[in-house]
ROVEX-870558 format. One record per atom (N, C-alpha, C): residue number from 1; residue in one letter; atom name; x, y, z. Coordinates in steps of 0.02 Angstrom, whole numbers, always signed. Layout:
@i:NUM; aa:A; at:CA; xx:X; yy:Y; zz:Z
...
END
This chain:
@i:1; aa:X; at:N; xx:-1910; yy:+652; zz:+625
@i:1; aa:X; at:CA; xx:-1905; yy:+576; zz:+631
@i:1; aa:X; at:C; xx:-1855; yy:+543; zz:+562
@i:2; aa:X; at:N; xx:-1812; yy:+508; zz:+567
@i:2; aa:X; at:CA; xx:-1781; yy:+517; zz:+573
@i:2; aa:X; at:C; xx:-1779; yy:+447; zz:+495
@i:3; aa:X; at:N; xx:-1711; yy:+466; zz:+445
@i:3; aa:X; at:CA; xx:-1733; yy:+420; zz:+415
@i:3; aa:X; at:C; xx:-1704; yy:+350; zz:+390
@i:4; aa:X; at:N; xx:-1669; yy:+330; zz:+435
@i:4; aa:X; at:CA; xx:-1627; yy:+283; zz:+453
@i:4; aa:X; at:C; xx:-1674; yy:+230; zz:+511
@i:5; aa:X; at:N; xx:-1691; yy:+182; zz:+499
@i:5; aa:X; at:CA; xx:-1696; yy:+128; zz:+571
@i:5; aa:X; at:C; xx:-1678; yy:+86; zz:+596
@i:6; aa:X; at:N; xx:-1642; yy:+70; zz:+653
@i:6; aa:X; at:CA; xx:-1598; yy:+7; zz:+656
@i:6; aa:X; at:C; xx:-1641; yy:-30; zz:+638
@i:7; aa:X; at:N; xx:-1595; yy:-107; zz:+673
@i:7; aa:X; at:CA; xx:-1628; yy:-183; zz:+639
@i:7; aa:X; at:C; xx:-1687; yy:-193; zz:+688
@i:8; aa:X; at:N; xx:-1703; yy:-175; zz:+741
@i:8; aa:X; at:CA; xx:-1760; yy:-197; zz:+781
@i:8; aa:X; at:C; xx:-1808; yy:-128; zz:+737
@i:9; aa:X; at:N; xx:-1799; yy:-74; zz:+705
@i:9; aa:X; at:CA; xx:-1853; yy:-31; zz:+679
@i:9; aa:X; at:C; xx:-1872; yy:-60; zz:+611
@i:10; aa:X; at:N; xx:-1808; yy:-77; zz:+595
@i:10; aa:X; at:CA; xx:-1813; yy:-104; zz:+496
@i:10; aa:X; at:C; xx:-1861; yy:-198; zz:+505
@i:11; aa:X; at:N; xx:-1852; yy:-222; zz:+583
@i:11; aa:X; at:CA; xx:-1917; yy:-283; zz:+565
@i:11; aa:X; at:C; xx:-1959; yy:-266; zz:+582
@i:12; aa:X; at:N; xx:-1978; yy:-205; zz:+612
@i:12; aa:X; at:CA; xx:-2043; yy:-189; zz:+662
@i:12; aa:X; at:C; xx:-2071; yy:-160; zz:+579
@i:13; aa:X; at:N; xx:-2068; yy:-118; zz:+523
@i:13; aa:X; at:CA; xx:-2054; yy:-116; zz:+462
@i:13; aa:X; at:C; xx:-2073; yy:-140; zz:+417
@i:14; aa:X; at:N; xx:-2031; yy:-192; zz:+425
@i:14; aa:X; at:CA; xx:-2062; yy:-252; zz:+362
@i:14; aa:X; at:C; xx:-2087; yy:-290; zz:+400
@i:15; aa:X; at:N; xx:-2130; yy:-305; zz:+438
@i:15; aa:X; at:CA; xx:-2180; yy:-340; zz:+485
@i:15; aa:X; at:C; xx:-2245; yy:-322; zz:+477
@i:16; aa:X; at:N; xx:-2220; yy:-260; zz:+491
@i:16; aa:X; at:CA; xx:-2303; yy:-207; zz:+472
@i:16; aa:X; at:C; xx:-2316; yy:-202; zz:+394
@i:17; aa:X; at:N; xx:-2288; yy:-213; zz:+338
@i:17; aa:X; at:CA; xx:-2269; yy:-251; zz:+281
@i:17; aa:X; at:C; xx:-2304; yy:-289; zz:+275
@i:18; aa:X; at:N; xx:-2343; yy:-367; zz:+329
@i:18; aa:X; at:CA; xx:-2337; yy:-417; zz:+322
@i:18; aa:X; at:C; xx:-2270; yy:-482; zz:+318
@i:19; aa:X; at:N; xx:-2227; yy:-455; zz:+281
@i:19; aa:X; at:CA; xx:-2203; yy:-491; zz:+276
@i:19; aa:X; at:C; xx:-2169; yy:-504; zz:+369
@i:20; aa:X; at:N; xx:-2179; yy:-605; zz:+389
@i:20; aa:X; at:CA; xx:-2144; yy:-629; zz:+442
@i:20; aa:X; at:C; xx:-2074; yy:-638; zz:+443
@i:21; aa:X; at:N; xx:-2040; yy:-570; zz:+473
@i:21; aa:X; at:CA; xx:-1978; yy:-593; zz:+451
@i:21; aa:X; at:C; xx:-1933; yy:-546; zz:+561
@i:22; aa:X; at:N; xx:-1920; yy:-599; zz:+572
@i:22; aa:X; at:CA; xx:-1857; yy:-573; zz:+638
@i:22; aa:X; at:C; xx:-1785; yy:-552; zz:+627
@i:23; aa:X; at:N; xx:-1783; yy:-481; zz:+680
@i:23; aa:X; at:CA; xx:-1696; yy:-501; zz:+689
@i:23; aa:X; at:C; xx:-1634; yy:-536; zz:+669
@i:24; aa:X; at:N; xx:-1653; yy:-589; zz:+705
@i:24; aa:X; at:CA; xx:-1588; yy:-650; zz:+668
@i:24; aa:X; at:C; xx:-1582; yy:-672; zz:+585
@i:25; aa:X; at:N; xx:-1642; yy:-658; zz:+550
@i:25; aa:X; at:CA; xx:-1670; yy:-670; zz:+466
@i:25; aa:X; at:C; xx:-1628; yy:-612; zz:+448
@i:26; aa:X; at:N; xx:-1643; yy:-545; zz:+454
@i:26; aa:X; at:CA; xx:-1610; yy:-508; zz:+440
@i:26; aa:X; at:C; xx:-1550; yy:-474; zz:+462
@i:27; aa:X; at:N; xx:-1527; yy:-513; zz:+521
@i:27; aa:X; at:CA; xx:-1459; yy:-517; zz:+523
@i:27; aa:X; at:C; xx:-1430; yy:-572; zz:+471
@i:28; aa:X; at:N; xx:-1462; yy:-621; zz:+451
@i:28; aa:X; at:CA; xx:-1432; yy:-669; zz:+416
@i:28; aa:X; at:C; xx:-1438; yy:-656; zz:+351
@i:29; aa:X; at:N; xx:-1474; yy:-609; zz:+324
@i:29; aa:X; at:CA; xx:-1479; yy:-599; zz:+258
@i:29; aa:X; at:C; xx:-1448; yy:-555; zz:+231
@i:30; aa:X; at:N; xx:-1449; yy:-488; zz:+283
@i:30; aa:X; at:CA; xx:-1369; yy:-448; zz:+274
@i:30; aa:X; at:C; xx:-1309; yy:-469; zz:+271
@i:31; aa:X; at:N; xx:-1287; yy:-536; zz:+307
@i:31; aa:X; at:CA; xx:-1231; yy:-577; zz:+314
@i:31; aa:X; at:C; xx:-1208; yy:-592; zz:+248
@i:32; aa:X; at:N; xx:-1257; yy:-609; zz:+214
@i:32; aa:X; at:CA; xx:-1273; yy:-669; zz:+159
@i:32; aa:X; at:C; xx:-1256; yy:-607; zz:+78
@i:33; aa:X; at:N; xx:-1271; yy:-550; zz:+92
@i:33; aa:X; at:CA; xx:-1283; yy:-490; zz:+67
@i:33; aa:X; at:C; xx:-1352; yy:-518; zz:+12
@i:34; aa:X; at:N; xx:-1399; yy:-540; zz:+42
@i:34; aa:X; at:CA; xx:-1480; yy:-548; zz:+22
@i:34; aa:X; at:C; xx:-1540; yy:-508; zz:+22
@i:35; aa:X; at:N; xx:-1499; yy:-471; zz:+80
@i:35; aa:X; at:CA; xx:-1572; yy:-438; zz:+119
@i:35; aa:X; at:C; xx:-1576; yy:-371; zz:+97
@i:36; aa:X; at:N; xx:-1581; yy:-331; zz:+102
@i:36; aa:X; at:CA; xx:-1615; yy:-253; zz:+119
@i:36; aa:X; at:C; xx:-1550; yy:-202; zz:+117
@i:37; aa:X; at:N; xx:-1524; yy:-160; zz:+64
@i:37; aa:X; at:CA; xx:-1468; yy:-111; zz:+80
@i:37; aa:X; at:C; xx:-1473; yy:-99; zz:+133
@i:38; aa:X; at:N; xx:-1420; yy:-74; zz:+172
@i:38; aa:X; at:CA; xx:-1414; yy:-39; zz:+222
@i:38; aa:X; at:C; xx:-1329; yy:-36; zz:+275
@i:39; aa:X; at:N; xx:-1334; yy:+39; zz:+303
@i:39; aa:X; at:CA; xx:-1269; yy:+62; zz:+280
@i:39; aa:X; at:C; xx:-1252; yy:+67; zz:+341
@i:40; aa:X; at:N; xx:-1162; yy:+52; zz:+366
@i:40; aa:X; at:CA; xx:-1167; yy:+55; zz:+445
@i:40; aa:X; at:C; xx:-1143; yy:+121; zz:+485
@i:41; aa:X; at:N; xx:-1189; yy:+128; zz:+534
@i:41; aa:X; at:CA; xx:-1150; yy:+193; zz:+542
@i:41; aa:X; at:C; xx:-1135; yy:+202; zz:+606
@i:42; aa:X; at:N; xx:-1070; yy:+210; zz:+634
@i:42; aa:X; at:CA; xx:-1048; yy:+216; zz:+717
@i:42; aa:X; at:C; xx:-1054; yy:+146; zz:+724
@i:43; aa:X; at:N; xx:-1036; yy:+86; zz:+668
@i:43; aa:X; at:CA; xx:-1052; yy:+41; zz:+698
@i:43; aa:X; at:C; xx:-1127; yy:-22; zz:+698
@i:44; aa:X; at:N; xx:-1135; yy:+16; zz:+684
@i:44; aa:X; at:CA; xx:-1234; yy:-7; zz:+689
@i:44; aa:X; at:C; xx:-1278; yy:-17; zz:+594
@i:45; aa:X; at:N; xx:-1304; yy:-70; zz:+614
@i:45; aa:X; at:CA; xx:-1337; yy:-67; zz:+500
@i:45; aa:X; at:C; xx:-1385; yy:-33; zz:+524
@i:46; aa:X; at:N; xx:-1404; yy:+26; zz:+501
@i:46; aa:X; at:CA; xx:-1433; yy:+70; zz:+488
@i:46; aa:X; at:C; xx:-1477; yy:+38; zz:+431
@i:47; aa:X; at:N; xx:-1567; yy:+56; zz:+406
@i:47; aa:X; at:CA; xx:-1591; yy:+47; zz:+349
@i:47; aa:X; at:C; xx:-1636; yy:+81; zz:+311
@i:48; aa:X; at:N; xx:-1637; yy:+128; zz:+293
@i:48; aa:X; at:CA; xx:-1719; yy:+160; zz:+251
@i:48; aa:X; at:C; xx:-1752; yy:+149; zz:+248
@i:49; aa:X; at:N; xx:-1788; yy:+172; zz:+255
@i:49; aa:X; at:CA; xx:-1889; yy:+116; zz:+239
@i:49; aa:X; at:C; xx:-1902; yy:+118; zz:+154
@i:50; aa:X; at:N; xx:-1870; yy:+183; zz:+118
@i:50; aa:X; at:CA; xx:-1858; yy:+150; zz:+67
@i:50; aa:X; at:C; xx:-1844; yy:+103; zz:+34
@i:51; aa:X; at:N; xx:-1786; yy:+91; zz:+61
@i:51; aa:X; at:CA; xx:-1736; yy:+33; zz:+40
@i:51; aa:X; at:C; xx:-1792; yy:-23; zz:+61
@i:52; aa:X; at:N; xx:-1806; yy:-34; zz:+133
@i:52; aa:X; at:CA; xx:-1846; yy:-112; zz:+143
@i:52; aa:X; at:C; xx:-1876; yy:-110; zz:+109
@i:53; aa:X; at:N; xx:-1914; yy:-49; zz:+81
@i:53; aa:X; at:CA; xx:-1997; yy:-36; zz:+53
@i:53; aa:X; at:C; xx:-1966; yy:-96; zz:-36
@i:54; aa:X; at:N; xx:-1929; yy:-66; zz:-49
@i:54; aa:X; at:CA; xx:-1893; yy:-89; zz:-116
@i:54; aa:X; at:C; xx:-1880; yy:-165; zz:-115
@i:55; aa:X; at:N; xx:-1867; yy:-178; zz:-59
@i:55; aa:X; at:CA; xx:-1835; yy:-249; zz:-59
@i:55; aa:X; at:C; xx:-1893; yy:-281; zz:-37
@i:56; aa:X; at:N; xx:-1951; yy:-280; zz:-13
@i:56; aa:X; at:CA; xx:-1997; yy:-305; zz:+9
@i:56; aa:X; at:C; xx:-2035; yy:-322; zz:-73
@i:57; aa:X; at:N; xx:-2037; yy:-265; zz:-124
@i:57; aa:X; at:CA; xx:-2077; yy:-270; zz:-181
@i:57; aa:X; at:C; xx:-2017; yy:-326; zz:-229
@i:58; aa:X; at:N; xx:-1961; yy:-311; zz:-231
@i:58; aa:X; at:CA; xx:-1918; yy:-370; zz:-267
@i:58; aa:X; at:C; xx:-1921; yy:-412; zz:-244
@i:59; aa:X; at:N; xx:-1947; yy:-435; zz:-162
@i:59; aa:X; at:CA; xx:-1968; yy:-515; zz:-181
@i:59; aa:X; at:C; xx:-2021; yy:-552; zz:-180
@i:60; aa:X; at:N; xx:-2070; yy:-482; zz:-184
@i:60; aa:X; at:CA; xx:-2145; yy:-526; zz:-210
@i:60; aa:X; at:C; xx:-2148; yy:-570; zz:-256
@i:61; aa:X; at:N; xx:-2187; yy:-629; zz:-274
@i:61; aa:X; at:CA; xx:-2172; yy:-667; zz:-299
@i:61; aa:X; at:C; xx:-2250; yy:-691; zz:-320
@i:62; aa:X; at:N; xx:-2273; yy:-701; zz:-403
@i:62; aa:X; at:CA; xx:-2358; yy:-720; zz:-387
@i:62; aa:X; at:C; xx:-2349; yy:-779; zz:-448
@i:63; aa:X; at:N; xx:-2355; yy:-814; zz:-391
@i:63; aa:X; at:CA; xx:-2366; yy:-899; zz:-448
@i:63; aa:X; at:C; xx:-2421; yy:-913; zz:-476
@i:64; aa:X; at:N; xx:-2430; yy:-958; zz:-517
@i:64; aa:X; at:CA; xx:-2472; yy:-974; zz:-572
@i:64; aa:X; at:C; xx:-2550; yy:-1024; zz:-540
@i:65; aa:X; at:N; xx:-2587; yy:-1001; zz:-567
@i:65; aa:X; at:CA; xx:-2634; yy:-1052; zz:-518
@i:65; aa:X; at:C; xx:-2621; yy:-1100; zz:-526
@i:66; aa:X; at:N; xx:-2633; yy:-1161; zz:-468
@i:66; aa:X; at:CA; xx:-2621; yy:-1221; zz:-491
@i:66; aa:X; at:C; xx:-2677; yy:-1269; zz:-508
@i:67; aa:X; at:N; xx:-2676; yy:-1305; zz:-555
@i:67; aa:X; at:CA; xx:-2722; yy:-1334; zz:-581
@i:67; aa:X; at:C; xx:-2724; yy:-1418; zz:-554
@i:68; aa:X; at:N; xx:-2781; yy:-1421; zz:-560
@i:68; aa:X; at:CA; xx:-2818; yy:-1497; zz:-515
@i:68; aa:X; at:C; xx:-2769; yy:-1544; zz:-567
@i:69; aa:X; at:N; xx:-2764; yy:-1604; zz:-513
@i:69; aa:X; at:CA; xx:-2704; yy:-1677; zz:-551
@i:69; aa:X; at:C; xx:-2747; yy:-1692; zz:-615
@i:70; aa:X; at:N; xx:-2785; yy:-1699; zz:-589
@i:70; aa:X; at:CA; xx:-2825; yy:-1728; zz:-676
@i:70; aa:X; at:C; xx:-2838; yy:-1696; zz:-739
@i:71; aa:X; at:N; xx:-2843; yy:-1611; zz:-709
@i:71; aa:X; at:CA; xx:-2826; yy:-1588; zz:-778
@i:71; aa:X; at:C; xx:-2783; yy:-1556; zz:-803
@i:72; aa:X; at:N; xx:-2726; yy:-1577; zz:-768
@i:72; aa:X; at:CA; xx:-2651; yy:-1587; zz:-793
@i:72; aa:X; at:C; xx:-2640; yy:-1623; zz:-830
@i:73; aa:X; at:N; xx:-2640; yy:-1682; zz:-793
@i:73; aa:X; at:CA; xx:-2625; yy:-1750; zz:-824
@i:73; aa:X; at:C; xx:-2668; yy:-1749; zz:-892
@i:74; aa:X; at:N; xx:-2760; yy:-1728; zz:-906
@i:74; aa:X; at:CA; xx:-2766; yy:-1736; zz:-984
@i:74; aa:X; at:C; xx:-2738; yy:-1659; zz:-1033
@i:75; aa:X; at:N; xx:-2710; yy:-1621; zz:-978
@i:75; aa:X; at:CA; xx:-2682; yy:-1591; zz:-1034
@i:75; aa:X; at:C; xx:-2618; yy:-1616; zz:-1056
@i:76; aa:X; at:N; xx:-2595; yy:-1674; zz:-1049
@i:76; aa:X; at:CA; xx:-2549; yy:-1696; zz:-1065
@i:76; aa:X; at:C; xx:-2527; yy:-1718; zz:-1124
@i:77; aa:X; at:N; xx:-2496; yy:-1738; zz:-1174
@i:77; aa:X; at:CA; xx:-2485; yy:-1790; zz:-1242
@i:77; aa:X; at:C; xx:-2500; yy:-1839; zz:-1226
@i:78; aa:X; at:N; xx:-2536; yy:-1884; zz:-1266
@i:78; aa:X; at:CA; xx:-2534; yy:-1973; zz:-1272
@i:78; aa:X; at:C; xx:-2486; yy:-1976; zz:-1287
END
């Protein structure tokens, strides 16, 4: 098994992790320098699984639980 994935393989790996991302989006992220780390080998972008997993973890954000509108208004100072 090669340690590198081409863009199609990288997209498949990312989707297997539950992240809905397509080839075009991955290419756009690469061009904006916001996507996972990659190498250019023989003119092709190649990704390592560990770099893809690290990037996915870096994108995860946990949002605070939402409060109901009345609870939020009641918490405001009078």
